Steps between C-alpha positions, in 0.01 A plus 500: 500500500279338239260641238263278303429642154257272317394600154196727505355351821503560874345170607814346642607790724321401819640142498849618411495762776398236759781266396763778483413638840499149654861471371590835657516689173357844415245476220417756226184501291585465132363447152649474149274682250498403133505805277550578136735780387538559127381143424745350745395318815671641808450425874465770764542409866282651772637472852389601852146606399161472665341173394143621540536792258196475268663654192793261513275200547275607212796566272654162566163331439483672162850365406407147607170492313642416160739225606269202441405609148870557424576153635241344261662682209848380608373143513355534149834625369687211667256251338611630162853368573382166636468572870150394615322552833707801608213704632374221731856406595600859587177540703603204717809694601310825576368518858287799390363468142472879466875518544596243230823609342777395264681338798212253538523407133871457552450252784254301288737483207777376722259248656418346160864499387490773236793680666740416781424805716277806519771737377538291181118510448505880506788524256343254256130575528384783727680821399423733207566334167453148637200277422324514842528873568181707495488875565279636773386853584648582839483814722695810400805631681293795630235263629742287701690785659177682585351189668813439702553858615128539573523204737796665680762274346835522324518428125804328354598366156544118520806331341567771234772291345244259357329754274604531136550877509786694346702719738318807362156340542582384855594857592174626349307238691674579830444876445128440447484270805668762719277780371192289593634461856700176475759479773722195451665253268596136554879490481557151640285230339537131460483551124760783484858452380792685662480747213130564571577560869769753409277676243188524717701600802635795300153588370358484859758762602442712190120511538497516881322169528494279805658162422311173547613139520275212398555131430222477237430164661220302336548160657767234564675407178333783304699801617841651439578510870331362815358721771768644724791423268516827307813718549472825693443835332816673374635765730404861449132441421204596720304178577127509433426359844606827656171638365282242679 
C-alpha cells in the first residue's frame, strides 16, 4: 500500500495512483499540510480523503499562494552571503512554480557546489537562524485538521521527532491536535531515531492515536531512507491503515 503526500498539493495523486495500481499496489490519497503552531512550522498529514473536496482544495491553494514571494526573499538573503541566482536556480528544479520550496533551493545549492548534499544545505542555510531561512505564514493546526476531516480523511502528525518542542510542549500540542479531531501520529519515519520510535510509540498508546509509518522520501539521494526500506511498526500499536 502506498500513499503520496506532497506538500500542500494534490496534483500528483492521479499519476501516482495509476502507477501504483499498475504495480498491483493499493493507493491512498495523501497530502502533507504546512502549518504554524506557536511560531514553529509543523506538518500535518491528510490520508484517505476525497480529492474533489472544495474546502480542502481552497485551503491548500491559500497555503501555496505565498511560496513564490517567500522564495524571492530567500534568494535575496542568500545573495547577502555570496550565493547568486538562487531564485532562478531553484525554479529550474520546481516542476510547479507555485510549489517552490526549500528543497528546490537545496538542490540548486548542491548543483553549484555550495554543499555536498541537500541535508547539508538545510543545516547550513535553510533552517531558523541560518542565512537563507525566511519565515512564512502557514495554515493553523485547526485549519489543517478541519480541511482533512471535512474531506472524509484521517489527520496525522508527520515526523514529530523533527520538531524542536520540549516534552511538555509536545504533550500540549498533541492534546490540542486530539481535541481538534486529529487521529494519528507518525511513529516510524525515515528521520526518526530508535529513541523517537520508542517515545512516539508510547505517546500513540497514551493518547489513543493510530500509528503511521512514512519514509519522508523526497527523492533519490535526498532522503533518510528509500521507499519500501522502512522498518515495520513496533508491535502493540494500531496501524493507521486499519482506518482506510
